C-alpha positions in Angstrom: -57.8 56.2 30.5 -56.8 53.2 28.4 -55.5 50.0 30.0 -51.9 50.9 29.0 -52.1 53.9 31.4 -50.4 51.9 34.2 -47.6 50.7 32.0 -47.1 54.1 30.4 -47.0 55.8 33.8 -44.5 53.3 35.2 -42.2 53.7 32.1 -42.4 57.4 32.3 -41.6 57.4 36.0 -38.6 55.0 35.6 -37.3 57.0 32.7 -37.4 60.3 34.6 -35.7 58.7 37.7 -32.9 57.3 35.5 -32.5 60.6 33.8 -32.3 62.5 37.1 -29.7 59.9 38.4 -27.5 60.3 35.4 -27.8 64.0 35.5 -26.7 64.0 39.1 -23.6 62.0 38.1 -22.9 64.6 35.4 -23.3 62.0 32.6 -23.8 63.7 29.2 -27.0 63.1 27.2 -28.8 61.8 30.3 -32.2 61.2 28.5 -30.5 59.2 25.7 -28.6 57.0 28.2 -31.7 56.8 30.4 -33.5 55.2 27.4 -30.7 52.8 26.9 -30.7 51.8 30.6 -34.4 51.4 30.6 -34.1 49.0 27.6 -31.4 47.0 29.5 -33.7 46.7 32.5 -36.6 45.6 30.3 -34.5 43.0 28.5 -33.2 41.7 31.9 -36.7 41.4 33.3 -37.9 39.5 30.2 -34.7 37.3 29.8 -36.3 34.2 31.6 -39.1 34.4 29.1 -36.7 34.7 26.2 -34.7 31.7 27.4 -37.9 29.7 27.6 -38.8 30.8 24.1 -35.5 29.6 22.7 -35.6 26.3 24.5 -39.1 25.7 23.3 -38.0 26.4 19.7 -35.0 24.1 20.0 -37.3 21.3 21.4 -39.8 21.8 18.6 -37.1 21.5 16.0 -35.9 18.3 17.5 -39.4 16.9 17.3 -39.9 17.9 13.6 -38.9 14.4 12.3 -41.6 12.8 14.5 -44.2 15.4 13.5 -43.4 15.0 9.9 -43.8 11.2 10.2 -47.3 11.7 11.8 -48.3 14.0 9.0 -47.2 11.5 6.4 -48.9 8.6 8.2 -52.2 10.3 8.6 -52.3 12.5 5.5 -55.7 14.1 5.1 -56.8 13.5 8.7 -56.1 16.8 10.3 -57.8 16.0 13.6 -55.7 12.8 14.0 -52.5 14.7 13.1 -53.3 17.5 15.7 -54.1 14.9 18.4 -50.9 12.9 17.9 -48.8 16.0 17.6 -50.2 17.4 20.8 -49.6 14.0 22.4 -45.9 14.1 21.4 -45.5 17.6 22.7 -47.1 16.6 26.0 -44.8 13.5 26.4 -41.7 15.6 25.6 -42.8 18.4 28.0 -42.8 21.0 25.2 -45.2 23.9 25.2 -45.7 25.2 21.7 -47.2 28.5 23.1 -44.0 29.2 25.1 -42.4 30.8 22.0 -45.2 33.4 21.7 -45.1 34.5 25.4 -42.0 36.8 25.2 -43.4 38.5 22.1 -46.8 39.1 23.8 -45.1 40.5 26.8 -42.9 42.9 24.9 -45.8 44.4 22.8 -47.5 46.2 25.8 -44.0 47.2 27.0 -43.2 48.7 23.6 -46.5 50.5 23.4 -46.2 51.8 27.0 -42.7 53.1 26.2 -43.9 54.7 23.0 -46.6 56.5 25.0 -44.2 57.5 27.7 -41.7 59.0 25.2 -44.6 60.7 23.5 -45.7 62.3 26.8 -42.2 63.3 27.6 -41.8 64.8 24.2 -45.1 66.7 24.4 -44.0 68.1 27.8 -40.9 69.5 26.1 -38.5 67.4 28.2 -37.0 65.4 25.3 -35.5 68.3 23.3 -31.9 67.4 24.1 -29.8 65.6 21.5 -27.8 62.4 21.7 -24.4 62.5 20.1 -25.1 63.2 16.4 -28.9 63.3 16.8 -30.1 66.9 17.1 -33.1 66.1 19.3 -34.6 62.9 20.7 -38.1 64.4 20.2 -37.5 64.9 16.5 -37.5 64.8 13.6 -41.3 64.6 13.7 -44.0 65.2 16.2 -46.6 62.8 17.5 -49.3 65.0 16.2 -47.8 65.0 12.7 -47.6 61.2 12.8 -51.2 60.8 14.0 -52.4 63.1 11.2 -50.6 61.0 8.6 -47.7 63.5 8.1 -45.0 61.7 10.0 -42.5 61.9 7.2 -43.2 65.5 6.3 -39.7 66.4 7.5 -38.4 64.7 4.4 -40.7 66.0 1.7 -41.4 68.2 -0.1 -38.1 69.7 -1.0 -37.8 73.5 -0.8 -35.1 75.2 -3.0 -33.4 71.8 -3.5 -33.2 70.8 0.1 -35.5 69.0 2.6 -37.5 71.1 5.1 -35.0 70.5 8.0 -32.0 71.1 5.8 -29.4 68.6 4.6 -27.4 68.6 7.8 -30.2 67.8 10.3 -32.0 65.5 7.8 -28.9 63.4 7.3 -28.3 63.3 11.1 -31.8 62.0 11.7 -31.5 59.4 8.9 -28.5 57.7 10.5 -30.6 56.1 13.3 -33.3 54.6 11.0 -30.5 53.2 8.7 -28.8 51.6 11.8 -32.1 50.3 12.9 -32.7 48.6 9.5 -29.2 47.0 9.6 -29.6 45.8 13.2 -33.1 44.4 12.6 -31.8 42.5 9.5 -28.8 41.0 11.5 -31.0 40.1 14.4 -33.5 38.3 12.0 -30.6 36.4 10.4 -29.3 35.2 13.8 -32.7 34.0 14.9 -33.3 32.2 11.6 -29.8 30.7 11.1 -30.8 27.5 12.9 -34.1 27.2 11.0 -32.8 27.5 7.5 -33.3 23.8 6.8 -36.8 23.6 8.2 -39.3 23.6 5.3 -42.2 24.6 7.6 -40.4 27.9 8.3 -39.7 28.9 4.7 -42.8 31.1 4.4 -42.2 32.8 7.7 -38.5 33.5 6.7 -39.6 35.1 3.4 -42.0 37.4 5.3 -39.4 38.4 7.9 -37.0 39.6 5.2 -39.3 42.6 4.6 -39.7 43.4 8.3 -36.5 45.5 8.6 -37.7 47.7 5.8 -41.1 48.2 7.5 -39.4 49.0 10.8 -37.1 51.5 9.0 -40.1 53.2 7.5 -41.8 53.3 10.8 -38.7 54.9 12.4 -39.0 57.8 10.0 -42.3 58.9 11.6 -41.6 58.5 15.3 -39.4 60.4 17.7 -35.7 59.4 17.7 -35.9 58.4 21.3 -38.2 55.5 20.4 -35.9 54.5 17.5 -33.0 54.6 20.0 -34.9 52.2 22.2 -35.6 49.8 19.3 -31.9 49.9 18.2 -30.7 49.1 21.7 -33.3 46.3 21.9 -32.1 44.7 18.7 -28.5 44.8 19.8 -29.4 43.2 23.2 -31.7 40.7 21.5 -29.0 39.6 19.1 -26.5 39.2 21.9 -29.0 37.1 23.9 -29.8 34.9 20.9 -26.1 34.3 20.2 -25.5 33.3 23.8 -28.6 31.1 24.0 -28.4 29.3 20.7 -24.7 29.4 19.7 -22.9 29.3 23.1 -25.1 26.8 24.9 -27.0 29.2 27.2 -30.3 27.4 26.4 -30.8 23.7 26.9 -32.8 21.5 24.6 -35.1 19.5 26.8 -35.8 16.9 24.1 -32.1 16.4 23.4 -31.3 16.1 27.1 -34.0 13.5 27.4 -32.6 11.5 24.4 -29.0 11.8 25.9 -30.4 10.5 29.3 -32.0 7.5 27.6 -28.7 6.8 25.8 -26.7 6.9 29.0 -29.2 4.6 30.8 -29.0 2.2 27.9 -25.2 2.1 27.9 -25.3 1.6 31.7 -27.7 -1.3 31.4 -25.6 -2.9 28.7 -22.5 -2.5 30.9 -24.2 -4.5 33.6 -24.2 -7.6 31.4 -20.6 -7.4 30.6 -18.1 -9.3 32.8 -16.6 -7.1 35.5 -13.1 -8.6 34.9 -12.1 -8.7 31.3 -9.4 -11.3 32.3 -12.2 -13.8 32.4 -12.7 -13.3 28.7 -9.1 -12.5 27.7 -6.7 -14.0 30.2 -3.4 -12.2 30.5 -0.2 -13.8 29.2 1.8 -15.8 31.7 -1.3 -16.5 34.0 -2.9 -19.6 32.6 -6.4 -20.5 33.8 -7.0 -23.6 35.9 -6.8 -26.7 33.7 -5.0 -24.8 31.0 -1.7 -26.5 30.0 0.9 -24.2 28.7 2.3 -25.0 25.3 5.8 -26.6 25.1 7.0 -23.8 22.9 5.9 -21.2 25.5 7.4 -22.4 28.9 6.2 -20.7 32.1 8.3 -18.0 33.6 11.3 -19.7 35.6 10.7 -23.1 34.0 14.1 -23.3 32.3 15.9 -22.6 35.6 13.8 -25.3 37.4 14.6 -27.8 34.6 18.4 -27.2 35.0 18.2 -27.7 38.7 16.4 -31.1 38.2 19.1 -32.2 35.7 21.8 -31.3 38.2 20.1 -33.3 41.0 19.8 -36.4 38.7 23.5 -36.1 37.8 24.5 -36.0 41.4 22.4 -39.1 42.1 24.1 -41.0 39.3 27.5 -40.0 40.5 26.6 -41.3 44.0 25.3 -44.6 42.6 28.6 -45.0 40.7 30.6 -44.4 43.8 28.6 -47.1 45.7 29.0 -49.6 42.9 32.8 -49.0 42.9 33.1 -49.6 46.6 31.1 -52.9 46.3 33.4 -54.1 43.5 36.5 -53.4 45.6 35.3 -55.6 48.4 34.6 -58.6 46.1 38.0 -58.6 44.4 41.0 -60.5 45.8 43.7 -58.6 47.5 46.1 -59.6 44.9 44.1 -57.8 42.1 43.5 -54.6 44.0 46.3 -52.7 42.4 45.2 -53.5 38.9 41.6 -52.4 39.8 42.9 -49.2 41.5 44.9 -48.3 38.3 41.8 -48.8 36.1 39.1 -47.5 38.4 39.8 -43.8 37.8 39.4 -44.2 34.1 36.1 -46.1 34.7 34.8 -43.4 37.1 35.7 -40.6 34.8 34.0 -42.3 31.9 30.8 -42.9 33.9 30.7 -39.3 35.1 31.3 -38.1 31.6 28.5 -40.2 30.3 26.0 -39.1 32.9 27.0 -35.4 32.4 
């Protein structure tokens, strides 16, 4: 009659449907794999909330320098600090409560699953084992746990051995040990990015004892619930690695900062000359009014100079020829032979001088 009845009934129905489906497919340990599949379905349904939680945590860590500056600027004025911190979160689009939502959602799911497994165990349907586990309903009963005797399967020893015997006791202890290890690794993965945050030091110290508390709790509940928790830790660790380490989650604050940087670089680029040749002209292409240095003649300038010298040489030779013809006409006929014998030497000398 409590308000978890709806969740408990749904979990129990889904669990039985999955178990019947696996049994139809002749899958061994159908109840154990049904619990694992139910855990996968729950993690898949809550994945959007988990992603939002991680993105909110990333954004809040990016805003820590600004929050710290506000705390230092208004030391002693808690109201002013809270107002300005809330204003920063609002401007950045960060919801500080988003990180708590997935946890709040999983609590009723976990309680509903716990009650569903308890009902199935009380109905005698969870007596089958799972690999090395003798029974998913053991090693204790719900009634024993509610009466404060949840770990009575461990103590007291009788004739030097626990009540269930060493074989079954060691088999049941494997799952709580794996649960402690998985919980510790999951906590380390989630805290690895917060190790340098002073505000999280107290929470990190408290979380170090959480695996031990969960391990002790696993000793007094049915193994089916511990199997769910172990599967949940493995899936949660995989999700955290993908979201935080492999870029599955985006930091909205960092994306906003990158956007501003790109816009600033674009605006700066608008004031730069479109053609860099206006600032640094290429060699061999002088700007208008620019006189090339004598030591660096333009391309083809030497050939042009040689052609001009050849043209001037031809003009001088032609002028010499005209001068020679005029001289011949002015001389007397009787001195023509002497002139003709000396003219070639004069012509050759003139040509040689001009060349």
